[in-house]
N, C-alpha and C positions, 0 to 999 in steps of 0.2 A: 453725405458728400458723394457716395456712389450713385445715388439716384440723380443728383444734379449733373454729375459728369456724363452719365449715360443719356440723359435727355438732350444735353447740348450736343453730344456726339451723334445722336440719331438725326438731329436737325441738320447738322453739317453734312452727314452722309446723304440725306435726301437732296440737298442742294447740289452736291457733287454728282450724284447719279443723274439728275435732271440735266445738268450741264453736259455730261459726257454722252448721254443717249439722245439728247434733244427731245425727250418726251417728259410729260408731266406725270406725277404720281396718280395712279388709279385708286382713289380713296374708297370707292365702292368695293373694290377687290380686297383692299386692306381691311375694310370693315367685316367682310366675310371671313377673312383670316382670324380676326379677333374673336368672332363668334365660335369658330371651330376650335380655337385654342381654349376658350372657356369650356366647351363641351369636353375636351380632352382632360382639362384640369379637374372637372367634376368627376369624371370616370376614375382618374388616378386617386382622388380623394376617397372615393367609395372603396376602391381596392385597399387603400392604406387604412381605412377604418376597419375593414374586415380583419386586417392583420392584428388588431388588438384582441381578437377572440382567442380563446384557448380550447382546442388546438388552433393554430394558425392555418386557415384553409387555403391560403395563397401558395401555389407551387413555387419552389425556390427559383426556377428559371424565369418566372415572371419579373423578378426584381431587375436583372440587367435589361430586359426588354423594355421596361418602363422608361428607363433613362436613355436607352438607345433611340426610342421613338421620340422622346422629348427633345433630345439633342439634334437628331437628324431629320425628323419629320414633323416638327412642331406646326400644327395647323393644317396638316395634310389629311384629307378625308380618309384615305386608306389606313392611316395610323389609328384613326378614331375607331375604325371597325375592328382592328386588332385589340385595342383596349376593351371594347365592348365584349369581345369573345373571352378575353382573360377574366373580366369581371364575372361573366356568366359561369365559367368553370369554377371560379372561386366561390361563388354563391351556391352552386350545386354541392361543392364539398362542405360548405358550412351547413347547408340543410341536412346533410347526411351525418354531420357531427364528426367529420374526419379532417385530418391535416392534409396539406397539399403535397406532402412527401409521397414517394412511390408506394409505400405500404399503407399510407393513410394514418400512420401513427406519428406522435411527436414526443421525442425523448428530451429535447432541449431546444432553446431558442437562441440563435447566435446573431449578434449585431456587428457587422464589419464597421469599424469606426472611421474608415476613410474610403477606399475603393475595394474592389474584389480582385481575385486572381483570374487572368484571362488566358485560356489556351484554346486552340482550334476545336477541341472536342468538349469544351465546357467541363473538363475533368473536376475542377474545383466544386462546381454545383452538383455534379454526380456524386462526389464524395459525401457531401452533406445529405443528399437525398438517400443514399444507401445507409447512412447512420441514423436516419429518421430525425434529423436536426432541421428545424425550420430556419430559413434565412429571413431576417427582418428588414433587409434593405440596407445598403450602405449610404454614405453621405450623398452620392450622386442621385439618390431617389428623392431628396428633399429640396423641392423647388420653391416652397413657401407661397403657393397661390392662396387666394382667399378661401377660407373654409378648410384648409389642411388640418387634419386631426392633431398633428404634432405641434401646431402653432397655437393651440388653445391657451389663452392667457397672454399670448404674444402676438396678437392680431396686427399690431402696428408694424411688424416685420414683414407682413405679407404684401403682395401686389394684387391689383384688381384689373380685370379686363373691362374696357369701356370704349365703345364704338360710337358714342353720341356726337363726336365732333372730330375734326382733323387733329386738334391739339390733344384730345383725349386718346386718340389712336396712337400718336407718337409717344405720349407719356406712358401708355399701357405697355407698349413694346419695350421702351427703355426701362421702365420699372421692373419688368420681368427679367431683363438681362442683369440688372443690378442684384437680383436675388438668386441668380444661377449658382449651383453648387460650386464651391471653391472660391468663386468671386465673392460670395457672401461670407464664408467661414474662414478661408485661408488667406488673409490679407493683413495680418498683424498679430498681436499677442493672442495666443490660443485660448487664454482664459479671460479675455475681455468680454463684455456683454454682447450677446447675439453672435458669438463666434463659435469656434470648433468645439470647445468643451461644453458650453451651454447647450448647443444643438444636439450633441451626442448624448449627454445625460438626459435631456428631455425625451429623446427618442427611446433610450434604454428603459426609462421609467414607464413610458406609455405602452411600449410593446413587451414589457416584462422580460427583458433580455436576461439570459443566464450567464452570458459571457460576451466579450468583445474581442475582435481580432483586427490588428492593424496590418494592412497590406499597402505597400507603396511602390514607387518606381525609383530608379536612380536619379531621375530628374525632379523628384519631389523634395527639393532642398529645404523648403520652409517646414514641411511636416517632419522630415528626418531630423531637423535641427531642434525640434521640441517634442518629439514623440515620447521620450523617457518621462519627463514630468507630466505629460498628458496622460500616459498610461498609469502612472502612480496616482494621479487624481481620480481616474476611473476606478481603480482598485480601492481607493480610500472610500469611494461612494458605494462600494459593495459589488462591483462588476469585475470578476476575474478577467484579466486582459493579457493578450499575447501579441508580440510583434513578430510577424513572419518576415525573415530577412531574405527575401527573394524579390526579383523584379516582377511586378504584376503583369507586365507585357512580354 
């Protein structure tokens, strides 16, 4: 239903934009965007595949940068270069057999089950860095592009980029939006198929998480309303879970 809704919405948006601007869509430029998004998705998939290694060679601060780039600079060439550099650093750490933490050591692996805590000085990430704890990425890191390591066995939940026709371009952009974090997982029962609990447990298993931390905001009414049974289910599955009662922002 989400895919169908977004495809219809994108088509209405294009009609609206053409009417308001008096200009037609530049399909060649949109095709270039599709190819750049695919390149970015491939880079993110490589970084997230490296996270399965023990120790995790990906620096903690890479995690928020991934979703900041995806949310704000999707398909922008400069963002691709940042992802390439983050992959390079992570691969160098992996070749040395060290973690991405400041000391290069890994004492534990933490999986934030929703979002992370944000302050101007990134104190949250520095805290984990100083404790030699690897950050395995929160829900905002999981966009479900084709080839995502955490989607193995659930490939039907992924989107694919296709620039072969105008219809394919619209469908690709709409399908991507329908898989965006929170749009995919936080839209109904937390324990329904392809929702919050399933995605979190899948990531915890893949990335060998030692614990999970829930961080939200006062506006996260849907997650606050079901966080207690959600955390109980995570603990029943073997992942110690903690709810941080502070506003993430």
